C-alpha positions, 0 to 999 in steps of 0.5 A: 190426239184431239182429246189431248189437245182439248186437255192442254196436254199437247202444247208448245213447250220450251226446253234448253232455250228452244220451243217445241210446238204441239208436243207432250211430256211422256210421263204426263201422258202416261199419267193421263192414260191411267187417269182416263181409264185408257190404261190400267197401269204404267206398263200397259200405257208404255206398251200402248204408246210404243204401238203408236211409235211403231206405226209412225203415229207419234215420235220423239221431237228430235227423233233421238229415241226410237222407244217410248220412255216413261220420262220427262221427254218430249214427244209429238203426234206426226199429224201435228208436225206434218211428218205423218206418212200419207202413203197411198194406203193411208190416203185411201183409208182416209177417203173411205172414212170421209165418205162413210161419215158423209153417208151416215150423216145425211137423212135417208141414207142408202146405207141400210141393213139388207138381206141376201140369201137369208143373211142380214148384212150391216151398212150395205148399198148397191154398187149402182147406188154408190156410183150415183151418189159419188157423181151427184156429190162431186166425189167423182167426175164421172161413173168410170172414175167412181168405179175406180174409187170403189175398186180402190176402197174394196182392194184396201178392205174398206168395202166388200161384196157381202159374200166376197165373190165380186169386185166392185161394179156399177150394178145392183150387186150388194156391197157393205162397208167392212169397217164401222168407222164410228165404233168407239175404240179404246187404246187397249185394243191395240194390245188385244192380240190374244183374240180368238177371232180371226182378222177376217171376222174382226174388221174393226180392229184398229191395226192388223195385229199378230196373235201371240198364241196361234191356235194349235192345229195342222200347221207347217210352221212352228210357234216360236216365243220371242225369247227362244232361239228360232228353230225353223225359217221360211223363204221370207222370214227375216232370219232366213239365210237359205234363199240368199246362200243358195241352200238346196233345202228351201225350208231349213237352214244348215245351222238351226236344229228342230225343237220337236221331231218330227216337224211338218215341212211346208208342202214342197208341192205347189198348192196351185190346182193348175198353172196360171200365166201372166197373160191369164192374170192380166187379161180383161175380165179375168176372175181375179181381184187385186188386193193391197196388203200392208205387213209389219214384220215382227222379230221373226219375219213376215210369216209366209212362203212364196214359190213359183215364178212368172207369176209367183204365188203364196205357197204357205202362210203362218196362221199366227204371223203378220201376213195372216193378220194382214189378210194373206192367203195361199194361192194368191199371186204376187203382183208387186213388192213395195211398189215394184212390179214383180210378175215377171220375177222368180221366187228367189228374186222376190224373196231377196227383195223382201228380206233386204227391204223395210220392215213394213212390207207393202204387197199387191196380190191377185186373188181368184174370185170364187 
């Protein structure tokens, strides 16, 4: 966006006696992407811009087109017209980026390469070091507020304990920035869905993207191509009708037929080692960490199964689906769905909430600390 402003590709434009501020012509932008090696061809350029539209970064100036068209149509960055959705997740991400930039810009920064258990970690700091710095720099009024900020950064995947065993504490526990905000990113990374690395091994990915061809293996989900009939559905797939119709089989609808017999069903037995109560989850000092997951559904759905009740848990996750890409794991407990507290609900109600809600699903889950 800033490069387009500098190159005067974004400017006020007049069309049909009306002036549209800070916009660009789609066809000109596609040319720019190719000229500046951001896209190898027009088709790729169109796909890249469609990704930005899907993530509410750009839009048609009159919102008359939901698709990005390589034509003489005017589009605009939402950041330039004040319509960029500043959700809680985005605000925390931007706060984390601001803190990171401030830390790496100072001389003698305490962000260093450190070693723990013979393993070296990049961009590390001690919890108490961060607390001291946040209070000293006025980023937090007191140590309690600084701890809350650190916990929000950890729950949103911006920082983490180096071995993912602890939440954020005001102590000498070692943490690291999980995202390298200064790494130069290229737009084509948005389409790099065939990477063999899992998301947990690729924290610098600009978006949580689904792998198009998940690795074969022991999976309870079928890999379905987008142009094929969907043959298997789960409780929270958008195409699922089972949990709404009350079908006795929670994994298969009455109409679809299976592609390759036999098919492994999602394990009907609970994956939990033992029952867990809400009181246990919410008790002070309980060994659980809350995480926020933003899952953008695809043509099939979100790719996970929720079961149980009061609290519900994640029973299965499609390894190639959007939920897995966002960091969802089995045995996590569902705390909230799109801002609604759901620990007291059963899985049928939660499934219905998810399927009747927006395509972009925001869930808070509680995960046991090993």
